[in-house]
C-alpha positions as CSV (number, residue, x, y, z in Angstrom):
1,X,62.4,14.4,-8.2
2,X,59.7,12.1,-7.1
3,X,56.2,12.6,-5.9
4,X,57.3,11.8,-2.3
5,X,59.8,14.7,-2.4
6,X,57.3,17.5,-2.7
7,X,54.5,18.7,-0.6
8,X,51.8,20.4,-2.7
9,X,49.0,22.7,-1.5
10,X,46.0,22.9,-3.7
11,X,43.6,26.0,-3.3
12,X,41.7,28.4,-5.4
13,X,43.5,31.3,-7.1
14,X,42.2,34.6,-6.0
15,X,44.7,37.4,-6.6
16,X,45.5,39.1,-9.8
17,X,49.2,38.2,-9.1
18,X,48.3,34.6,-8.9
19,X,46.2,34.7,-12.0
20,X,49.3,36.2,-13.7
21,X,51.4,33.3,-12.6
22,X,48.8,31.1,-14.3
23,X,49.3,33.0,-17.5
24,X,53.0,32.6,-17.3
25,X,52.6,29.0,-16.6
26,X,50.6,28.6,-19.8
27,X,53.4,30.2,-21.8
28,X,56.0,27.8,-20.4
29,X,54.0,24.6,-20.7
30,X,52.1,25.2,-24.0
31,X,54.4,27.6,-25.8
32,X,51.6,29.0,-27.8
33,X,51.4,32.5,-29.2
34,X,49.8,35.0,-26.9
35,X,46.6,35.1,-28.9
36,X,45.9,31.5,-27.7
37,X,46.8,32.1,-24.0
38,X,43.9,32.6,-21.6
39,X,44.7,36.0,-20.2
40,X,44.2,37.3,-16.6
41,X,41.0,39.0,-17.5
42,X,39.5,35.7,-18.7
43,X,40.4,34.0,-15.5
44,X,39.0,36.9,-13.4
45,X,35.8,36.9,-15.5
46,X,35.4,33.1,-15.2
47,X,35.7,33.4,-11.4
48,X,33.1,36.1,-11.2
49,X,30.7,34.1,-13.5
50,X,30.7,31.2,-11.2
51,X,33.8,29.3,-12.2
52,X,37.1,28.8,-10.5
53,X,40.8,28.2,-11.0
54,X,42.5,25.7,-8.6
55,X,46.3,25.8,-8.4
56,X,48.9,23.5,-7.0
57,X,51.5,25.4,-4.9
58,X,55.0,24.2,-4.1
59,X,57.1,26.4,-1.8
60,X,54.8,29.3,-2.6
61,X,54.9,28.9,-6.4
62,X,52.3,27.9,-8.7
63,X,53.3,24.6,-10.4
64,X,50.0,23.7,-12.0
65,X,46.4,24.8,-12.3
66,X,43.0,23.7,-13.7
67,X,40.4,26.1,-14.9
68,X,36.7,25.4,-14.5
69,X,34.2,27.4,-16.6
70,X,30.5,27.4,-15.6
71,X,28.1,25.7,-18.2
72,X,24.9,23.7,-18.3
73,X,24.4,20.1,-19.1
74,X,20.9,20.1,-20.2
75,X,19.1,22.0,-17.3
76,X,21.8,21.1,-14.7
77,X,24.7,23.2,-13.7
78,X,28.0,21.8,-14.8
79,X,31.6,22.8,-15.5
80,X,33.7,22.9,-18.7
81,X,37.4,22.1,-17.7
82,X,38.9,24.5,-20.2
83,X,42.6,23.9,-19.3
84,X,44.9,21.9,-17.1
85,X,48.5,22.8,-17.0
86,X,51.5,21.5,-15.0
87,X,55.0,23.0,-15.0
88,X,57.3,20.8,-17.0
89,X,59.7,20.3,-14.0
90,X,56.8,18.8,-12.1
91,X,55.2,16.6,-14.7
92,X,54.8,12.8,-14.1
93,X,54.5,13.4,-10.4
94,X,50.7,13.1,-10.1
95,X,50.1,16.8,-9.9
96,X,47.5,16.8,-12.7
97,X,45.6,14.0,-11.0
98,X,45.6,15.9,-7.7
99,X,44.2,18.9,-9.5
100,X,41.5,17.0,-11.3
101,X,40.4,15.2,-8.1
102,X,40.4,18.6,-6.3
103,X,38.3,19.9,-9.1
104,X,35.8,17.0,-8.7
105,X,35.5,17.7,-4.9
106,X,35.0,21.4,-5.4
107,X,32.2,20.7,-8.0
108,X,30.4,18.2,-5.8
109,X,30.5,20.8,-2.9
110,X,28.6,23.0,-5.2
111,X,26.1,20.3,-6.1
112,X,27.6,19.8,-9.6
113,X,27.9,16.3,-10.9
114,X,29.3,16.7,-14.4
115,X,32.4,18.1,-16.0
116,X,33.6,17.9,-19.6
117,X,36.6,18.8,-21.6
118,X,38.3,17.9,-24.8
119,X,41.5,16.1,-25.7
120,X,43.5,15.0,-28.8
121,X,42.4,11.5,-29.9
122,X,45.8,10.2,-30.9
123,X,47.6,11.1,-27.6
124,X,47.8,7.7,-25.8
125,X,49.0,9.2,-22.6
126,X,46.1,11.7,-22.2
127,X,43.6,9.0,-23.3
128,X,44.7,6.5,-20.6
129,X,44.7,9.3,-18.0
130,X,41.2,10.5,-18.9
131,X,39.6,7.2,-19.2
132,X,41.4,5.0,-16.7
133,X,42.8,7.2,-14.1
134,X,39.8,9.6,-13.9
135,X,37.0,7.4,-15.2
136,X,35.6,9.7,-17.9
137,X,33.7,8.5,-20.9
138,X,33.6,9.6,-24.5
139,X,30.7,9.6,-26.9
140,X,31.5,12.6,-29.2
141,X,34.1,13.2,-31.8
142,X,34.6,16.8,-32.9
143,X,36.5,17.1,-36.3
144,X,38.9,20.0,-36.6
145,X,37.5,21.6,-33.4
146,X,40.0,24.5,-33.3
147,X,40.8,24.8,-37.0
148,X,44.0,24.1,-38.9
149,X,45.8,27.4,-38.8
150,X,48.8,25.8,-37.1
151,X,49.8,23.0,-34.9
152,X,52.6,22.7,-32.1
153,X,54.6,19.5,-31.6
154,X,56.7,19.7,-28.5
155,X,56.5,23.4,-28.3
156,X,57.5,24.1,-31.9
157,X,55.1,25.4,-34.5
158,X,54.9,23.2,-37.6
159,X,53.5,23.4,-41.1
160,X,51.8,20.0,-41.1
161,X,48.3,21.3,-41.4
162,X,46.7,18.5,-39.3
163,X,43.1,19.1,-38.4
164,X,42.6,19.8,-34.7
165,X,40.3,16.8,-34.0
166,X,39.1,16.4,-30.5
167,X,37.3,13.9,-28.3
168,X,35.0,15.1,-25.6
169,X,35.7,13.6,-22.1
170,X,32.5,13.5,-20.0
171,X,33.1,13.1,-16.3
172,X,30.1,11.9,-14.3
173,X,31.4,12.7,-10.9
174,X,29.2,10.0,-9.1
175,X,29.7,7.2,-11.5
176,X,30.7,4.0,-9.7
177,X,34.0,3.9,-11.6
178,X,34.8,7.5,-10.8
179,X,34.0,7.0,-7.2
180,X,36.2,4.0,-6.9
181,X,39.2,5.7,-8.7
182,X,38.8,8.7,-6.4
183,X,39.3,6.4,-3.5
184,X,42.4,4.9,-5.0
185,X,40.5,1.6,-5.7
186,X,40.7,-0.5,-8.8
187,X,37.7,-0.8,-11.1
188,X,37.2,-3.7,-13.4
189,X,34.9,-3.5,-16.4
190,X,32.7,-6.6,-16.5
191,X,31.5,-6.3,-20.1
192,X,33.6,-7.1,-23.2
193,X,34.2,-4.3,-25.7
194,X,32.2,-4.4,-28.9
195,X,34.8,-2.4,-30.8
196,X,38.4,-1.2,-30.4
197,X,40.1,1.7,-32.1
198,X,43.9,1.6,-32.4
199,X,46.0,4.8,-32.2
200,X,49.7,5.3,-32.9
201,X,52.0,4.5,-29.9
202,X,53.9,7.9,-30.4
203,X,51.8,10.5,-32.1
204,X,54.4,13.3,-31.8
205,X,57.1,11.1,-33.3
206,X,54.8,10.2,-36.1
207,X,54.1,13.9,-36.8
208,X,57.7,14.7,-36.9
209,X,58.8,11.8,-39.1
210,X,55.8,11.4,-41.5
211,X,53.2,14.1,-41.4
212,X,51.4,12.6,-44.4
213,X,51.0,9.3,-42.6
214,X,49.8,11.1,-39.5
215,X,47.2,12.8,-41.4
216,X,45.9,9.5,-42.8
217,X,46.0,7.9,-39.4
218,X,43.9,10.8,-38.0
219,X,41.3,10.3,-40.8
220,X,41.1,6.6,-40.0
221,X,40.6,7.3,-36.3
222,X,38.0,9.9,-37.1
223,X,36.0,7.5,-39.3
224,X,36.2,4.7,-36.9
225,X,35.0,6.8,-33.9
226,X,32.2,8.4,-36.0
227,X,31.0,4.9,-37.0
228,X,31.1,3.5,-33.5
229,X,29.2,6.5,-32.0
230,X,26.7,6.2,-34.8
231,X,26.1,2.6,-33.7
232,X,25.4,3.9,-30.2
233,X,28.7,2.7,-28.6
234,X,30.3,4.5,-25.8
235,X,34.0,4.7,-25.2
236,X,34.8,4.0,-21.5
237,X,38.1,2.3,-21.6
238,X,41.7,2.5,-22.9
239,X,44.3,-0.2,-23.2
240,X,47.9,0.8,-23.0
241,X,50.6,-0.9,-25.2
242,X,54.0,-0.1,-26.5
243,X,52.9,-1.1,-30.0
244,X,49.1,-0.8,-30.3
245,X,47.3,1.3,-27.7
246,X,43.6,1.3,-28.2
247,X,40.3,2.7,-27.1
248,X,37.7,0.2,-25.8
249,X,34.1,0.9,-26.9
250,X,31.0,-0.8,-25.3
251,X,27.3,-1.0,-25.6
252,X,25.4,1.5,-23.4
């Protein structure tokens, strides 16, 4: 299946039945225990608290969704993008990007110009998507954000005990890079990076084959990010590579 083969409608989820579809989609995509699944009531409360859930529909079925939780960035209204999920059969077709750009458009319609979310620092694919496809920046590293009770690798619970470190993606919706990317235009960074932070090319493979080394790698990545942010640097780029993908950090 290619992106040209499907026609997707993106609209807000409104009914209890559609919210339930989102819950079932979480189970299929994340394969987490139910205690970690956002339930229907959470989605409904979020909607009534000023947030929203946008879903991608294909032939009447929800194949992906993004959940936006209301928050404040200082004194300004903002959104926390708590979750984005795309059905495994429809991944790599640009559905996630369509949802995020629709999320941006909806936020701007409400006068909101800032959205943030977290992602795993060592996942190169997510890093490239967030920084280079969407134009988000990173300036906060959160060690062991969700605790170390368990970790899932490709849907299977493991006993690795890896800390759940996270980076905070900050999406300034009217930033020139974001605006350019939203139009399908390329954006070229004119400054040179002051520091780079290398990550594994395949984090999940490293976890499966050498959990001890994965733990050491995460500790190194954590230390390097904390040092860079202490220096006042901002991460606003990512370089893909089959061998040494890396974050690009710049002066403000």
